[in-house]
MINU-526002 format. One record per residue: x negated, y, z negated of N, C-alpha, C, CB in turn; residue in one letter. Coordinates in steps of 0.2 Angstrom, whole numbers, plus 5000, padded with zeros to 4 digits. Each point is the difference from the previous one (the first is absolute). Glycine has a CB too. Example, Ala and Ser with C-alpha at 12.3 -4.5 7.8 and 13.67 -1.06 7.14 Angstrom:
493449724961500450065000499650065000500949944994a499350115010499650064999500450054997499449975010s
//
This chain:
503948934960499850075002499550005006500250044989m499950005016499650005006499350024998500950035007s498649944997499350024998499850075001499749895004e499950144992499850075001499650015006500150024988r500050035016499650015006499650074999500949945007i498550054994499550064999500150055006499249934993h500950135005500050055006499550064999501249975001y498450035004499550065000500150045006499149934994d501250135005500250045005499550015006500750064991e498749955007499550015005499549945001500050114997f500349835002499649945000500349955006499850014988g500650025017500349965005499750025007501049984993l498650075007499850035007499749955004499950114994f499749855003499649955004500549955004499150004991h501550005006500549965004500350045006500349944990e499850125010500250045005499450005006500750084992n498749935005499450005005499949935004499550094992i500649865004499949935003500649995005499449964990a501250065008500649985004500050045007500649984990e499150085010500050045006499350015003501150054996y498449925001499350005002499850075001500249895006d499850154989499950075000499350025000501050014994l498649955003499250015000499950074996499949945011g500450064983499950064996499849984993500850075007v499049974989499849984993500749984996499050085000s500949874996500649984996500050044993499949885005p499750174995500050044994500050085002499349914993s501250115010500150065003500050064994500649955011p499350114991500150054995500850025000498850055002v501549934993500750014999500250004992500249945011v500250104988500250014992500750025000498850034997a501549954997500750024999500050064996500449885001r500050175000500150064997500750024999498850045004a501450014993500750024999500050085000500349894994s500350145008500150075000500650014996499550025011h500550034984500550014996500450065004499449974989v501350015012500450045004500350064995500349915008l500050144995500250064996500549984994499850075010v500649884991500449974995499849954995500950035009d498449964992499749964995499949925002500450084992g500049905014499949945002499349995004501249995001r498549954999499449985003500149975006499549994989k500250035016500049975007499349975001500950085005m499149854996499349975001499849995007500349944990s499150065011499749995007499349965000500750115004y499149875002499449975001499650055004500449884999l499050144998499550045004499549965003500250104993k499849895014499549965003499450055003500949915003w498550074996499450035003499950064996500349965011g499150074991499850074997500150055004499149944994a501050125003500150065004500750015001499049995006g501250074998500750025001500449945004499650135000a501049864998500449955004500250025007500449964988s499550005016500250025007500749975002498850005003r501449954993500749985001500449994994499649945010l501050074990500549984995500449945002500050124995v500049835002500449945002500649994995499049945005l501650064997500649994996500449945002500050134999v500149834996500349935001500750005001499149954993h501250005008500849995001500349994993499849965012g500950044989500349984994499949934997500950075004g499049924990499949944996499349975001501149975002s498450085001499349985001499650044995500249975012q499250044990499550044995499450015004500449954990n499150095007499450025004499649955003500050094992a500049855005499649945002500249975007499849984988h500850045014500249985007499650025005501150004996t498550055003499550035005499349974999500750115000w499249854995499349984999499649985006500449964989d499950005015499649975006499850065005500649894999t499950155002499950065004499550054997501249995004v498850024989499550044997499349975000500950054993a499149895006499349975001499750005007500449924991l500150075014499850015007499850075002500749905002g499650154996499950065002499350034997501350025001l498649964993499450034997499950074999499549905005g501150144995500050074999500350024993500250015013e499650054985500350024994500850015001498950064996p501549914999500750015001500349994993500049965012l500750064988500450004994500649955002499750124996l500449835000500649955001500450014994499349925007a501350114993500450014994500449954998500050125004v500249884990500649964998500650054999499349914994d501250085010500650045000500350004993500249995012l500250064986500349994993500549945000500050134999p499949844995500449944999499749945003501050075000g498449935003499749955003499349994997500650025011h499149924990499349994998499950024993499650015011g499950034988499850034993500350074999499049925000h501450105004500350074999500649994995499650045011s500550024985500650004996500650005004499350064992d501249915005500750005003500350074998500149874999w500450155006500450064999500649984995499650045012r500550004983500649994996500650015004499450054990d500649995015500750005004500049955005500050124998d499549845003500049945005500150035007500549924992a499350145009500150045007499449985004500750104995a499349855009499549995004500150015008499749914991y500650155010500150025007499450035003501250024997s498849985009499450035004499950074997500249935010p500350114989499950074998499750004993500950045008a499449934988499850004993499249984999501249984996s498749965008499349974999499550055004500549884999m499750155006499650055004499750064995500649975011a499950054985499850054995499449984995501250055001a498949884997499549984996499349995004500949944993d499250035013499449995004499750065002500649905005l499750154996499750075001499550024995501050035007a499249964987499650024994499349965000501050024993e499149915009499449965000499550025006500749914994v499650095012499650025006499750074999500749935007v499750124990499750065000499450004995501150055002a498949914993499550004995499449965002500950024991a499249925012499549955001499849995008500449954989h500050075015499849995008500350065004500049874998a499850195000500350065003499850015007500150054989p499349925013499850005007500149945004499250084996q501249875002500149945004500250025007500349944989a499350025015500250015008500649965002498850015002e501449944994500649965002500349974994499549975011v501250044989500449974995500449945004500150114993v499849835004500349945003500549974995498949985006v501750024997500649974995500349945004500150124995g500049835001500349945002500749994997498949955002m501750045002500649994998500350064995499849885001s500450114993500250054996499450054999500849924994l498650065006499450044999500050055006499449914993g500850065013500050045006500550065000499649905006g501050084992500550054999499850054995500949925003l498850064991499850054995499450045003500349924991t499350055013499450045003500350055005499249914999s501450085004500350045005500350064996500349905008l500050084986500350054996499550054997500949924997a498550055002499450044997499850055006499649904993l500450085013499950045006500550065000499449915006a501250084992500550055000499950054994500749925005g499150054989500050054994499350034999500949934995c498650035007499350034999499649995007500149974987a500150065018499749995007499250015000501150035005p498750014991499250015000499749944997500250124998s500149834999499749944998500049945005500350044988l500049975017500149955005499850035007500949954994v498450035007499750035007500249955006499150054993r501049895005500249955005500449954996499050025008r501649954995500449964997500049935004500750104995l499249855001500149935003500549964997498850005003a501749985001500649964997499949935002500850105001l499249864994499949925001500749975000498850004994v501449985011500749975002500650034996499349905001d500750165000500650044997500250065004499749954988i500950075012500350065002500650024996499549985012t500750084988500750014997500649975003499550114997p500449855008500549965003500149934996499850055011g499949944984500049934996500750004997498850004997v501549945004500749984997499949944996500650055009t499949934987500049944996500049945004500650064991g499749945015500149955005499349985002501250035003a498450024999499350005003499649974995500250095008k499849934986499649984994500249954996499750115000a500849855003500449954996499549944997501050025007k498549964997499549954998499650034994500049955012a499850114988499650034995500450014994499450065008v501349964992500450014995500249934996500450115006l499749844998500149944998499549974995500749975010d498750054992499449984996499950044993499549965011f500550114990499950044994500650004995499250075007v501449924996500649994995500149944997500550095007n499049864994500149944997499850004993499749955010g500249994987499950004992499450044998500449885000p499750154994499550044997499449954996500950094999q499349864999499649954996500049935003500250074989s499249905009499949935003499749964994499950045012f500349904988499749954994499249995001501149955000p498750055006499349995001499750045006500249894995s499250115006499750045006500149965006499150044993f501049895007500149965006500750025002499249914996d501350105000500750025002500050065003500449944991d499250115007500050075003499649995006500050064989l499549905012499650005006500549965005498950004994l501549955004500449975005500550045003499849904994a500550155002500550045003499750055004500749994990r498750045009499650055003499849975007499650054990t500249895010499849965007500750005004499049934995i501550055002500649995004500350065004500349924991e499650145005500250065003499550045004500850014991h498649965010499450045003499749955005499850084990n500549905015499749955005499550025004501149965000p498750115000499550025004499350014996500950065008t499249934986499450014996499649934998500650104995r498849905004499649944997500249994993499150025009t500849924989500249984993499550044995500549895004v498850114998499550034996500250074999499149925004t501150125001500150075000500650014995499550025011s501049944990500650004996499949994992500749965010l498849994989499849994993499750064997499949875003r499650165001499750064997500550054999499049975007r501550044998500550054999500449994994500150015012g500149934986500349994994499650024994500749915006i498750074994499650014994499950084999499449895002l500650155003500050074999500750034999499050005008h501549974993500750035000500549974995499850025012n499949934984500449974995499649984994500749955009a499650044985499649994994500349944996499850125000k499849844997500249954996500150024993499349925007q501350064991500250014993499849964995501050045005l499149974988499749964995500249935000500050104993d500749895010500249935000499849965006501050044994d498649995010499749975006500450015007499649924992g501050115007500450025006499750065003501049954995s499250065011499850065004500550055002499149925005w500850144996500550055002499650055004500849984990q499650055015499750065004499950064996500649965010w498950084992499850064996500450065002498949955000r501450055006500350065002500750014997499449995010y500950074989500650024997500649975004499550104995d500849855003500549975004500650055001499749894996r500450165001500550055001499950045006500250014988r499249985015499950035007500349965005498950054996s501349895003500349965005500849984998498849955003h501650085001500749994998500349935000500150115005v500449884992500249934999500749985003499450004990r501050055012500649985003500050015007500650044990d499849925014500049995007500150075003500449884999e500150164999500250065003499350055000501249994996k498550014998499450045000499449985004500450034989a499649905012499549975004500050015007499949914991q500750115011500150015007499750075002501149945000s498750104996499750065001499450014995501150055005d498349924996499550014995499850074998499649895004p500450155001499950074998500650045003498749995001v501550064994500750035002499950045007500250024988a500449975016500050035006499850075001500949915002q499450134993499850075000499350014999501150034995s498549935001499350005000499649995006500249974988a500149985015499749985007500150055005500249884997l500350155003500150065005499550054998501349975002e498650054992499650054998499349985002500750034990s499149915010499349985002500050005008499949924990l500650075013500050015008499850075001500849905002w499650154994499850075001499350024999501250024997d498549944998499350024999499649975006500249994987i500049965016499649975006500050065005500349884997v500350155004500150055005499550064999501249965002s498750054992499650064998499349994998501050054997g498849895004499349984998499550055003500349884998l499250144998499550045003499349965001500550104995g499549845004499449955000500249955005499650034989c499849945014500149945004500349944996499150045007p501349924997500449944996499849945005500950074994v499049885002499949935003500449954997498850035003t501549935001500449944998499749945002501050065001l498949894993499849945001500649954999498750034997f501449935008500649965000499849935001500750095005r499649874990499949935000500449965006499750004987g500049965017500349985006500649954997498950015007s501049964987500549954998500450034995499249915002l500850154997500450034995500750035002498950034994s501649965003500750035002500150074997500449895002p499150134994500250064996500050075005499549944990v500050055015500050065005500249975006499150064994v501449975009500349975007499850055005500949934995d499350065012499950045005500350075000499949905007d500750104990500450064999499650044995501149945002a498650044993499750044995499450035004500349934990d499350035014499450035003500350055005499449894999v501150105005500350055004500250074997500449915007a499950084987500150064996499450044997501149944997e498450025001499450034998499750045006499849914992l500250065014499750035005500450065003499549895003l501250114996500450055002499850064995500949935004r499050064990499850064995499350025000500949964993r498749995009499350015000499749975006499950004988r500250035018499849975007499249985000500950075005p498749964991499349985000499849954994499850125005n500749854992499949954995499649945004501050044993a498549935003499749955002500349934998498950075000d501249895004500449934998499549945002501150055002i498849914992499649945001500349944998499050074998n501149885006500349944998499449954998501150025007v499049954987499549954997500349935001499550094992v500249885013500249935002499949954994499750025012d500849944987500049954995500150034993499249945007g501050124992500150034993500750004999498950075001a501349924993500750014997500050074997500249884998g500250134997500150074997499450034997501249974998h498549984998499450024996499349995005500649974989s499350085015499549995005499349994996500650075009i499349974986499450004996499949934997500150124997q500449845002499949934997499949955006500750034990g499749985015500049955006499450015004501350005000d498650065002499450015005499650064997500749965010k498950034985499750064997499450025004500349964989p499349995014499550025004500250045006499449904997v501150095006500350045006500250064998500449905005e499950114989500250064997499450044998501149954996l498450025001499450044999499750035006499849924990t500250055015499750035006500450055003499549895003s501250114996500450055003499950064995500849925005l499250074989499950064995499350035001500849954992l498750015009499350035001500150055006499449904995r501050085010500050045006500450074999500049905006g500350114988500350064998499650054997501149944999l498350034998499650054997499550045004500049914991l499950155008499750045004499249985001500850104997a
//
């Protein structure tokens, strides 16, 4: 049986700080809490800092709130980092409905209760589409929207590298096996950051094996479905939301990522001519993991 690995959810910040030379305290003010949704499910989140949250950070599919740790440490601002339904420590949906629209309804409850005056909602990948849907269904909660390497122009072909990873095995005999696969599919990330990510996003079972925390039903398994990770009709609806946005929108695009292409940027600008486009050099799809210091600086610039 594999050796037991101790996991302290708030005991790894010193690694983030050392890796990126942040010069901040390894004991930040941060706590895990949960919100009970109207149907009784619990949605978990990390509350960083004291006082009213200035930002809401929404992770991508198969991730969790800890993907933002380095950014949150670097910002040093009160903020909320959520675990989307079926991810992290949040309850799974009985209907396995993890579409942007369904999760936006859940997210709206949490933001309204715990970050109603947030200045910026930041969403990466599926979290970005969910944040866009939030702006459509609860516009008063989204004063400024920041999309991290995502637009409604996403397709299965563009996201193939991401889908190949998240649609892989659910369980692994050992931590080393899980780490090896993660390294293979994330060439733009450091090994130390990937190891931290696994500890936050997977759990060790009684027999010593490891499995991902997120609800695998949120990731389709057959090739036909994988060609369209979000239904085309849903993506068209999201483009319509872009056209009608009443708040400023910023896109952060990873220079090494195929998920957002030039046509997507052109369509975003056609619908929102005043959208702000930022390309982060050397970043893949998960900019917060690849270039967290650069993203932190860009996000700080969005705060009033």
